[in-house]
N, C-alpha and C positions, 0 to 999 in steps of 0.2 A: 237464016243464020246471021247473027249480028253480035256486035260487041256494044251496041248502043242500047243500053237497058231501058232508057225512057221510051224509045220507039217500041221496044218489045212489050213493055207494059201496056201500051195503047192498042196493040194489034194481036197479041198472042193469047191463045186459050190454054195451051200446054207449053211447058218449057223443059229443057234439059240442059244442065250445066256439064260441060265437058272439060276434062283436064288430061293432057297427054293422050288424047284419043279415047279416053274412058268416060262413060257417063257417071258422074259423081252424085247427081240428084236429078230426078225427073218427076213431073207431075203436073196437075192442073195449076195454072198460075194462081188463081184465087185461093185454092186449098193450101198451096205452099206458103203464101203470104199470111193467110189466116192462122196457120199452125206454127209458124216459125217464131221463136222468141229467143232473146238473149237474157240469161239469168245470171245476175251478179250478186255475189255474197262472199262472206268469209270462207276461206279454204276449208276450214274444219266442218262447215255445214254440209259439204259434199263428200260424205264417207264412202258411198258406193263407188267402185272403180269406174263404172259407166252407168249413167241414169237411163231409164227407158226413153227412147227417142233422141238420145244424145248424138249430135253430129260432130261437135268439136268442143274441146276444153282448153282454156288458155289461162295461165297465171298472169295476173296484172301486176304492174309496178308497185302498187300499194299493198300487195300481198293477198288481195282478193282473187277469187276465181270467177271467170266468165265461162258459161256453158251455153252452147247453141243447141236448143231443143227444137224438135219438129213434131208434127202430128198431134198438136195439143197436149203433149206430155205434161204432167203435173210438175210444177215447181215447188220446192220446199217453202214452208212459211218463213217469213222474215228476210226474204231476198228481194232485190230490185228486178223487176221483169220489164223488158223493153221489146216493143214490136220491131221487126226488121223490115227495111225496104228491100226491094229486089236486088239493088246494088249491094247492100249489107250482106244479104244472104249469099250472093254470088262470091263475094270476097271471103266470107267465112268458110264456104264449102270448098273453094279452090285454092286456099292458102297452102 
């Protein structure tokens, strides 16, 4: 158990993110990092109420939408796709 994510990345094989005593996300560290993406694009590109593999959706100040996807879920064409660090993933999942 730690809040120091850089230590966790060096020693852990499996991780679980807790919030208010509940497991919010759990899995093999490598798989979570390989599959997690932030997808950013115009709000009108994301018609579906929830995309497959969607963890979180946020409206950005410039009117765009950012969606956190996991498990290698496919992102629509024409959007920016960013890999997430363990810290980024933790922040997005436990917001």
